[in-house]
C-alpha positions as CSV (number, residue, x, y, z in Angstrom):
1,M,125.4,113.2,9.7
2,Y,127.1,113.4,13.0
3,V,125.3,114.7,16.1
4,M,127.5,115.7,19.0
5,T,126.3,116.0,22.6
6,I,128.9,117.5,25.0
7,D,128.2,117.6,28.7
8,Q,130.2,119.4,31.5
9,R,131.9,117.2,33.9
10,G,131.5,118.0,37.7
11,S,129.3,120.9,36.9
12,T,127.6,121.0,40.3
13,G,130.9,122.1,41.9
14,D,132.1,124.2,39.0
15,I,131.0,127.5,37.1
16,D,128.8,127.3,34.0
17,R,131.4,126.7,31.2
18,V,128.8,126.3,28.4
19,P,129.0,130.0,27.1
20,G,132.8,129.7,26.7
21,L,132.6,126.3,24.9
22,L,130.0,127.6,22.6
23,K,132.2,130.6,21.6
24,E,135.2,128.2,20.9
25,L,133.1,125.7,19.0
26,S,131.7,128.4,16.7
27,A,135.3,128.8,15.2
28,L,135.8,125.0,14.8
29,S,132.9,124.1,12.6
30,T,132.1,125.6,9.1
31,A,128.5,124.4,9.0
32,G,127.7,122.9,12.3
33,R,125.8,124.9,14.9
34,F,126.0,124.2,18.6
35,E,123.5,125.4,21.3
36,R,122.9,124.6,24.9
37,S,120.4,121.8,25.0
38,V,119.7,121.3,28.7
39,G,121.6,122.3,31.8
40,D,125.4,122.2,31.3
41,E,125.2,120.4,28.0
42,V,125.6,121.5,24.3
43,Q,124.5,119.9,21.2
44,G,125.1,120.3,17.5
45,V,125.0,118.6,14.1
46,V,128.2,118.3,12.1
47,E,128.6,117.3,8.5
48,R,132.4,116.7,8.2
49,A,134.3,113.9,9.9
50,D,137.4,116.1,10.2
51,E,135.5,118.7,12.2
52,V,134.1,116.0,14.5
53,V,137.6,115.0,15.4
54,E,138.7,118.6,15.9
55,I,135.7,119.3,18.0
56,A,136.0,116.2,20.2
57,L,139.7,116.6,20.8
58,H,139.2,120.3,21.6
59,A,136.6,119.4,24.2
60,L,138.7,116.6,25.7
61,R,141.8,118.9,26.0
62,S,140.5,120.7,29.1
63,G,139.3,117.5,30.9
64,R,136.1,119.3,31.6
65,W,133.7,117.6,29.2
66,Y,132.1,114.3,28.4
67,V,131.8,113.8,24.5
68,G,129.1,111.8,22.8
69,I,129.0,111.3,19.0
70,G,126.0,109.8,17.3
71,V,126.4,108.6,13.8
72,G,123.7,108.3,11.2
73,E,120.5,109.8,9.8
74,V,118.7,112.9,11.1
75,D,115.2,114.0,10.1
76,L,115.3,116.6,7.3
77,P,115.1,119.4,6.9
78,L,117.1,120.3,9.9
79,P,115.4,122.8,12.2
80,A,117.0,126.2,13.0
81,S,117.8,124.9,16.5
82,P,119.7,121.7,17.3
83,R,117.5,121.4,20.3
84,E,114.5,120.7,18.0
85,G,116.3,118.1,15.9
86,S,115.3,114.5,15.8
87,G,116.3,111.2,14.2
88,P,118.5,108.1,15.0
89,A,121.7,110.1,15.2
90,F,120.2,112.3,17.9
91,V,119.2,109.2,19.8
92,A,122.6,107.8,19.4
93,A,124.2,111.0,20.6
94,R,122.3,110.9,23.8
95,A,123.3,107.2,24.3
96,A,126.9,108.1,23.6
97,V,127.4,110.9,26.1
98,D,125.6,108.7,28.7
99,R,128.2,106.0,27.9
100,A,131.0,108.5,28.1
101,K,130.0,109.4,31.6
102,G,130.5,105.7,32.6
103,A,134.0,105.6,31.2
104,A,135.5,106.0,34.7
105,A,139.3,106.3,34.3
106,H,139.0,106.1,30.5
107,V,138.9,109.0,28.1
108,P,135.3,110.3,28.4
109,L,134.3,109.8,24.7
110,A,131.9,107.5,23.1
111,V,130.8,106.9,19.5
112,V,127.4,105.2,19.0
113,P,125.5,104.3,15.7
114,G,122.0,105.4,14.9
115,R,119.8,103.6,12.3
116,G,116.1,103.2,11.8
117,R,113.2,105.1,13.3
118,R,112.6,102.8,16.3
119,V,116.1,102.6,17.8
120,S,116.0,103.1,21.5
121,A,118.9,104.7,23.4
122,A,119.5,101.5,25.3
123,A,119.6,99.4,22.1
124,A,122.0,101.9,20.5
125,A,124.3,101.9,23.6
126,D,124.4,98.1,23.5
127,G,125.3,98.0,19.9
128,A,122.1,96.0,19.2
129,I,121.3,97.7,16.0
130,G,123.7,95.9,13.8
131,S,127.1,94.3,14.2
132,R,128.7,96.1,11.2
133,E,127.6,99.5,12.5
134,A,128.5,98.9,16.0
135,K,132.0,97.6,15.0
136,A,132.6,100.6,12.8
137,C,131.7,103.0,15.6
138,A,133.7,101.1,18.1
139,N,136.7,101.3,16.0
140,A,136.4,105.1,15.4
141,E,135.8,105.4,19.3
142,A,139.1,103.4,20.0
143,V,141.2,105.6,17.9
144,L,139.6,108.9,19.2
145,R,140.2,107.7,22.7
146,L,143.9,106.9,22.0
147,I,144.4,110.4,20.5
148,G,142.4,111.8,23.3
149,R,144.7,110.3,25.9
150,L,147.6,112.2,24.2
151,V,145.6,115.4,24.3
152,Q,144.5,115.0,27.9
153,D,148.0,114.1,29.2
154,R,149.8,117.1,27.8
155,T,151.2,119.7,30.3
156,A,150.6,123.4,30.1
157,A,154.2,123.8,28.9
158,Q,153.7,121.2,26.1
159,W,150.5,122.9,25.0
160,K,152.2,126.1,24.7
161,V,154.6,124.7,22.2
162,V,151.9,122.7,20.4
163,D,149.7,125.7,20.0
164,V,152.4,127.7,18.4
165,L,153.5,124.9,16.1
166,R,149.9,124.6,14.9
167,S,149.7,128.3,14.1
168,V,153.0,128.1,12.3
169,R,152.1,125.0,10.3
170,H,148.4,124.9,10.1
171,G,148.2,121.4,11.5
172,T,150.6,119.6,9.1
173,H,153.5,117.5,10.2
174,G,156.4,119.2,11.9
175,T,159.7,120.0,10.3
176,H,162.9,121.4,11.5
177,G,162.2,124.8,10.1
178,T,158.8,125.2,12.0
179,Q,160.2,124.1,15.2
180,K,162.9,126.8,14.8
181,I,160.2,129.4,14.1
182,A,158.3,128.1,17.2
183,A,161.4,128.4,19.3
184,R,162.0,132.0,18.2
185,K,158.4,132.9,19.0
186,L,158.5,131.4,22.4
187,G,161.9,132.6,23.3
188,I,163.2,129.1,24.0
189,T,165.8,126.8,22.5
190,E,165.0,124.7,19.5
191,Q,166.0,121.6,21.6
192,S,163.3,122.6,24.2
193,V,160.8,122.6,21.4
194,S,161.9,119.3,20.1
195,R,161.7,117.7,23.6
196,A,158.0,119.2,24.0
197,V,157.1,117.8,20.6
198,L,158.5,114.4,21.4
199,R,156.9,114.2,25.0
200,S,153.5,115.6,23.9
201,G,152.9,113.0,21.1
202,W,152.0,116.0,18.9
203,Q,153.3,114.2,15.7
204,E,151.6,111.0,16.7
205,E,148.4,112.9,17.2
206,W,148.4,114.4,13.7
207,A,149.5,111.2,12.1
208,A,146.4,109.5,13.7
209,R,143.8,112.1,12.9
210,P,143.3,111.0,9.4
211,A,142.6,107.5,10.7
212,A,140.0,108.7,13.0
213,E,138.3,110.7,10.3
214,L,138.3,107.7,7.9
215,L,136.8,105.4,10.6
216,L,134.1,108.0,11.3
217,T,133.4,108.2,7.7
218,L,133.1,104.3,7.4
219,A,130.9,104.4,10.5
220,H,128.6,107.0,8.8
221,D,128.6,105.0,5.6
222,S,127.6,101.9,7.5
223,T,124.7,103.5,9.3
224,E,123.5,105.0,6.0
225,G,124.0,101.9,3.9
226,E,120.6,100.3,4.3
227,K,117.2,102.2,4.3
């Protein structure tokens, strides 16, 4: 399982953005349920690695959220509310979002492994619960941060093009034909669409997403490998 803890950045000087995020997340996960956990923070359990990637990048897009991903076991059966959940992955998610807050100029995302019933948040954050698990999560985190940088650095104009391309192609690699459709929908030239695609790193993002998903899966398998 993957437990995601997402905390609002600069919340003391901003409006409460949790209700809006919860509405957006409800459309991004087929099985995961997110709720406000405390203050300006949301938490949820997600089963699929591709949905973890989608949710993480969506949260990073606005630059308003810290994203923590805990990987590993959760106590079953899951309660109706994520706030009542427990298990190593929940502990790891807390450690991850705390580490994301210390990322300074880096992309504010962290992936932390959770294993065993006596794993402390400090031990999880320091990678003290096993080199294999820590390495797997570090690799997933590195790729997600690279993609996250592409997402965070896009301009509003580039996002306008990317969003139309995604709606046209449902997230697969771009082709000349889809760019022509996007140009017609936006009322701009195909050359303008091509420039936006190039500068936005959109194709690079979608080429790297499967790698992030694979690394998250490997991290999950590492944390679940030994009982």
